[in-house]
Structures are given as structure tokens and as C-alpha cells.
Steps between C-alpha positions, in 0.01 A plus 500: 500500500623848584865493605559690823812714517738499795829690531637207701442259213629750245821537701536124516446462125743780419768341719458166326529664158813691599663186641417303185656763274811528715550123498434476126767766448745297711555790741567458873341691787844631587546649152159671506555638847837638396356669190202635697725610788287322758512185712438149369230461765305788343500328159408170663206653688375663181515168317311317777232769514586607854600854402347754267711648222494831316430526129851638450661202673294263285616675183863491617482129586336409172759703309773294667317184388466621141119487508314625187339844539140376462547253787660771713188717463272216611707424810533867592120523495480199734753674726270804519202279591710321761576828678133591544352469847249224571181576694663338805801736503361729778490194726853380426605553863279207610562271203783247478641394164344515155208262543217755467651636178528152348152401616354811335602371155438128549232326292466209744625397842520156658569507873529277804438655843585331830406753769290792376234589246676640190502879477282503187216341701533667841241722664631833627443393862683171452787678323534753782502230768752291310736793436483619861582147618792462259637855544436600865748789480330673206311825554126521437573697184735232367246227571215684333713588197579131459128419526420761234752343263353157563146618428612681182672183374169314510371688196712256300235235571191712439579697184250439223733483201832360622458334839782259580450125535569405862538142622587447864540197724440582865626279778209432737695678775430827312130448567548389859691792654263781612709796384339811646258301715175317433303761304791613283588143409142397430462798266825399333375145447177632350700709254703193403178303445373778275830529309493126434202563268686757286586372153864608517569366852560139602539421871604154617543398864775260601346316798687397813438134427707522182809468723840583354494663158716664232450856627630458851816702430301823490266748336556605139335662200560436129442815294438459129498778240309532175780661300751249364796725583411500871621178660303340782626530856458318831477696823597282797404684817713527815541725804723750316255559217550208265713371216437534126588195288512515121707208371316239295581216739373707794178587317445136408566385857240734648250420226528133599464587869184698428354220290571252780346708780199581282456131428516420873246772582121481505324589176396866458137400565587308817728784610226763457264283704758456777577873515130588524455238774795632701360853479199372695673234712864609536756258636628744762155496664508126547834490682540483880729713721294819496471540123125564540587845637651621170 
């Protein structure tokens, strides 16, 4: 497998390496900040991967930690890679958080979706309708830039040599809400039915009759990385953009939740059959109260 590069992941790895060396040297954040003549929060953000760092700062920090010269050179090179701009950088004004950068380097993703089709499987028309509904104050330019990013992300599933492995459990409500109207949603369902046949994609539907289940607390994605030095991460989505979780107990908790919702869902074969059926006989067409006019 070809390992995809991402400055977001490089920044995260660099921060982890810097933190490990500081702790091994028995040095506090306060001491480093004092020597570097900066705030403790700056050092903390560098170590958590939330801020980029210059090659000079990396050298200075590693000198404080007594790091051997050959290791310094390796980490400085990672710092240079971490400061490069990802393909999504021109659209940073409409992106929240670091998810796209992490996704770009992931080798596999396991996700549970409650309300919407995941971005990696959306049609452009569905994406536009969804974004306009969620962000009514955005300009047309902002909306279309977000759609462009979403369409570009989908190459992760279709690349010939290093496509990611994508497993997703969709609550049946995702298939039942006509986002964008009848035609847009039918086209979206047809794309899902097609994607279900791709070797690297597994789609499972969690039916209404399953009742209460392990994923009722919300949507999430588990991102896994091929390189051993890059730890897995959970992205738990919320209205402000989402929360990244990296601790082992958090990763294990969400892995169990995914296994449980996948177990409660229809099989991939049954799910593909249901999706294809709903594309022809959608639930919103069978409801009363004027839904036939959609």
C-alpha cells in the first residue's frame, strides 16, 4: 500500500515525538517556554499537533532535551513536511477543524452516521442541498467551495493503488429524509447502491426496527493509519465541528460501539438490496400529509 502524506498527520506525529522527548528528559512545559521565550500554551499546542512549528523552534526544543543530532535531523524534516499546504488549504475558510487533513492520510475509516449520507459517498447535488440546509447564512461561493472539497475528498475511495477501506453503518433515517427533494435523493440512493458493490466499501443499514442501540449518542468516525507512528483517532461530530479523541480507552470504547451497531445492522447484501428498493419506492412517497407533492 502506498502511504499518503498529509501535513496534518505530520504535525500530529511531530508533536507526539516532541512531547515524548520532553517527558523522557524530565523537563516541564514551563521550563521549555521560559527557555524558548514563549507561552506554555504555544508549546502545548505544538505537542498536541494543533499548531505548526518552525524548523528552528524544533532544533531549539530538541537541543533543550539533549536529543542526538541524527534524531534532530529526522524531526526537522518532519517539521518541514508539516508546514506544507494540503490540497484543501485554499478552502480553509469553509472547513472546520483538522478532519480533512487526517482523512487524507487514513488507510481505513469506520463510521456511523445518524442523519446524513457520509461526505465520501455524497452526490454533488445532495451535498449542496445538505450544506445549504445546515448553513443558511453562507454565501453561494462558500457553499460551492464546500461542495468542491467534498467531491475532491471522494478520490480517496476511487484511487487505483491506495484507495482507503471504508466501512459505514447508516441509520435508516439517513435513507428516509429526501434531502434536496425527490430526484436528488433518489440519485443519491442509486449512488449508495452502486458504492455498496465496490470492494473497498462496506455499507450496512441499521433499520428502524432495531430499536435502541449502542450508537444513539451520536455520529462518529474511527480513522486508522498505516504507519505505526501515527496513532488512530476518533472524530465525534457535533454542531461546533467535532471532537478528536486519541486515548486508548476512548479508541476502544468507540471500536466496541461500532462493532455493536454493525452487528445490529442488516448485512451488506441486505443493505444494498434495501437501498436499491428505496431508490425506486422511497419512504417519503408513502407518507400522508402532502408528502406526495415533494
